[in-house]
Every structure is written in C-alpha cells, then in structure tokens.
N, C-alpha and C positions, 0 to 999 in steps of 0.2 A: 504493500499499499504506499501511496505517496504520503509522506509525513505532512506535507503542506496542506493536504486535503483530508487528513484523518483526525476526526474530532475525538481524541483521547490524548490524556497526559498521565502522569504518575498518580493523579488524584482521582480523576473521573474519566468515563468514556461514555459516548453517546449510545443510547439503548439500540440504535440501529446497527451497532457493531456486534451485538450478541451472536455468538456462533462464528464470528469471523476473527475475533482476537480474544485472549484471555485477560480478564480484569476483574478486580474485586468490587468495583463500584460503577455499575452502569446507571445513568440517569437519563431522564426524559429532558430534551430540549425545551426552553421557554423561548417564546418569540419576543424579541427586543428590537430596538432601532437605535441609530446613532443620534444623539441630541446635542452634538456640538458641530460647528461648521465642518471640520474634518478632524481626524484622529489617525495617528500612526497605529497600524496593526503590527505588533511586535512578535518576534519568533519566541521570545521568553520574557517574564516579567522584568521590565527595565532594560530589555535587550535590544537588538538591532531592529530596525524598521524592515518589514518585508513588503508591505503594501500600506495604502491609506484607505479609509473609510469616510464616506461623505455623509453629511447631514441627511437624515431620513432613510439611510441604507438599512435594510432589514438583516438582522443577525439572530443566530441561535446562541442562546446563553446556556452554559453548562454549570459553571461554578465561579466562585471568587474567593480570593485568599489575599490578605494583606493589602486590599485596595485594588487588586488586579482581577479583571474578569476574563475567563477563558470562553472564547466565542468562536463561531464560525460564520463567515459572510454568507448569507443566502444566495446572493447572485453568482458567485464564482466558487463557493465552497472552501475558500481559503481560511485556515484556522490560525488562531494567534491570541495575543493578549492585549487588552485596552484598559485604561484607568476605569474602574467601576463607575465613576461619576460621569462618563461619557456616553453612558447607554441609559436607556429607559424603556418601559413598556411600550409595545408597538401601538401605533395609531395609524388610521387610514390617511394616506397622502393623495392629494388630487392633482398637484402641479409639479412640474420639474424646471429648474432654473436652466435657461438656454443661453445665457450670456457667460463670458469668461468668469466674471464676478458680478454679483448683484447685491446692492445696499438693501438693508432693511431699515425703514424709517419709522419713527414714532407716530407719525401722521401721514395721510395720503398727500404729501406735498414735498417736493424736492428740496425746499428750504427748511424742512423740520429736522430734528436731530436723527442722525443715522445711528442705530443702536447695534447693528450687526453687519456681517458681510458674509455672503454664501458663495461658494464656488460652483462651477458648471456641474450639472447633473444632481445637485441638491434637490431634495423632495420636500414640499411643503403642503399644508393644508389651507383651503380657503374657498369662499364662494362670493363674498360681497366685494364688489368692485366699485370704487369711488374715485373720481377725478383721475382715472388712468391707473389706479393702483389695486392690488389685490390685498385684502386684509388677511393675514396668516397668524398662525399661532405664535409667530415671533414679532410680528409688526407689519407694516405696509411695504409691498414690493411692487415696483413698476410692472404692469402687465406686459410691457414690450420686452421684458427679460425672462418671461415665463411661457410655458405651454401647458396644456393638460397632459397629464403623463401618458395619455392614450394617443396623442398626436406625435407620432414618430417621425425623426428625420428619415430621409431617403438617400442621403449622401454623406457617408462617414469622412469623406475628405474635406468637405466643407466644415464638418464639425471640428476636425482636426485643425483646420486652418484658424479657429477661434483661439487656439492655444499656441499659435506662431509666436515666437519669441519668449514664451514661458521658460523660466530657467529649468535647467536639467537638475533633477534630483532623484537619485536611485530609491526606487520603491514608491515614488510620488505618484499621485493621481489627480493633481489640481492645478490651476493656473499659477499658483505660487510655487510650484515644483513638480515636474513629471518626468517619468522615464519612457523608454521606448515602448515597452509593452503596456504601460499605463495609458499611453496616447491611443494605442490601437483599442484597448479595452473600453475607455470612455466614449470613443467615437462610436463603437458598435452598440454599446449600451444605449445611447441616445437614438439608435436606429432600431432598438428592439431586438438586437442580435446577442445571444449568450456568447460570452467570451472569457476564457480563463485569464488569470492575472499575470502569468509569466510567459516569456516568449517561447520556451520549449513546449509548453502546454498549448499555446496558440498554434504553433506549427503542426502539432499532433491532431488538432481538432478543427481548424478552420479551413473552409474551401476545398478546392480540388487541386491536385498537383498538376503544375504546368512545367514542361521541360526547362530547365535552367539555361539561360541564354535566350529564350524565346522573346519576341517583342512584348514589351510591357504595356498593359492597358490600365486606365484609371481605375483605382480600388484594388489592384493586385497587391499582394503583400509579399515582401522579400525577407528571407530569414538568413541570418548568419548564426554562428554559435554565440549565444548570448545577446543577440541583437535583432531588431525587426524594424522594417520601414514600409510605409505606404508608397505605392507608385501613384504619383499625380497624373502622369502621362508617360509616354515612351521615354522622354528625355529627363524627367524630374522625379525626385523622391521627397518625401516629407517625413522627418523623423526627429525625435528627442535623442540627443546624443551628447557625450562627454567631450567630443572634440571642440564643438561650438559652445558647450555648456548651456544649450538652449534648443528649443524645437525650431527647426528650419526647413526651408525647402531649398534644395541645391540640385546641381546637375548629377544625375544618377551615375553616369560613368566615371565622373571625377570622384565621387564618394566611394564608389566600389573600388576603384584603384587605391584610393588613400587607406581604406580600412584593410585592403590586402597587404599594403606595404607596411603600415604601422602595426597591425595586429596579426599578420599572416593568417588572416581570416577571410575566407571566400564564401560567397552565397551557397547555402546548402539546401534551400527550398524556395520554390516559387509557387505561391498559391493564388488561386482566383476564387472570389466569392461566387456563390452559385444561388439560384432561386430568384426570388423577386427583387432582392436588393442589387444583384448584378444586373438584372434587366433595366432597373431604374437608373443604374449608373451609366450604362452605355447610351442612354437617351439624354443624358444632362450635357 
C-alpha cells in the first residue's frame, strides 16, 4: 500500500482497512473540513509539508494527539497531519473561489474592512447577494470571484494561467506558493476531474499514453521523474518549477533541453486527457 494514501498510523487505522492490515485500533472516519484559508498537510506531527489543503476541503478525521489531527483528504486520499484547530465539522458548501485570491469583506462594499483572504478553489457557503457580493459564513465576497461549485471550468490551461508567476513552493497548492503537481491538480479540480497530488501518481492515473516525441497539443501533460508540465500548445509548456522559482510559460524545447542538461532528466511520459474535457480543449 502507498503510505501517502493509507489512513493508518501507530495509534489508529481506518475501519476500511480491516482485513487488509493488522492493527489494534480500527476507527470509523468522521467527516470534517478545513476551516482556515489553507494549511500544510504534514507527513508527521510538526514534520515536513507534503501538500496543502484549502478552506472548505473535505477531510476524514481519525484521531488527534497533542494538538495534531490525523486526517485524509477526501479529494485525493492523501493522508497526514494538520493542527487540530484548522479543521471543523463538515458543512455544505455552495460556491468556489475562481480568482487567484479573493478578499472577504465585513460588508458588501469594496471600501469596507477586509477580514480574510481566500485562495483559488476555496469553498464557501452563501445565497444572499447584495451590491455584487455574496454573503458567506466568513463575510462578503465579490460574486465576480466566485462560481457555484457545480459550474465547472472546461479549460485547465486557463485555470493554470491564473497562477502564472505564483512563487514555487514544494508541496504548495495556492497562489502564495505552488509546485508542479499542485498546479496540475488544482487546474483539474476546478474542471471537476479527479487528480492525485503527486506527479508519479498523476502519471499513473491521468489520460492516455502518447508516444514520447509526438506533437504536443493543448492540455497534454508531460512527465519527467519528479516533475510535470502542461502543454499550452506545440511550442510552449506551463509549469511551476524551481529553476524560475515560479509558475511560468516558456518554450517547450528550451525547457526540455535545460532539464535534460541540468538534471539528466528526460521526459518519461506524454499523456493526453480523454473524454469531454479533451473534446472541449480542442475547440477552444
């Protein structure tokens, strides 16, 4: 079993693992959600960041000790630890943030006090609209920065472009810092496509294989060992990378050659999305 996706530690194991592993304490998962703008999902209490979770993300809660909650992200099944104070019981969300960052105001007025800021893909609840704002559980957010969560994007490349110039952060999933696989994941999330958190998992689950060296089309995904990038078109790629320490669009052949020279790392897979999303991409 992949430890990144296995909800078990030395204290508890999820009841769904009965018969699959040996453990002294199987527990039922409880439905919680993230209640801060974003939080690092750590590999161990006070350990290194593996990924980040965004406000409104659904998680399965298993246990807590010394202020640390052991959880599993419902979207991609990644497990880890977050401060117990950063999660709360699940509530129904109606809207999703579609801007790189969205201010939350005390009143439905751009001149009122801003009391919070939410990243792309944060989920909120609200129905009352006033003066071009939606009243949410946190405060008022401009409707221009929101969509109903059922209103999905059809173009992950355009979603990724919202994060262009965002600083590179290993394990990051927000405008304030994102890595290569996080960029792929958040773009597909807003298109309603399931996507794992790490590039090796993405390579094994996304799209269909295309011969390496074949002409690139918009929305194709290129994989190296430990790295992944979108194809914007035949000539360009879009990726979060440590060379630029940012999310950038650059000439594909130049990037491929640089990565090969610097890291002795060549493309190991070329994937193409299939189904309705691909059909929408080729008409954009």
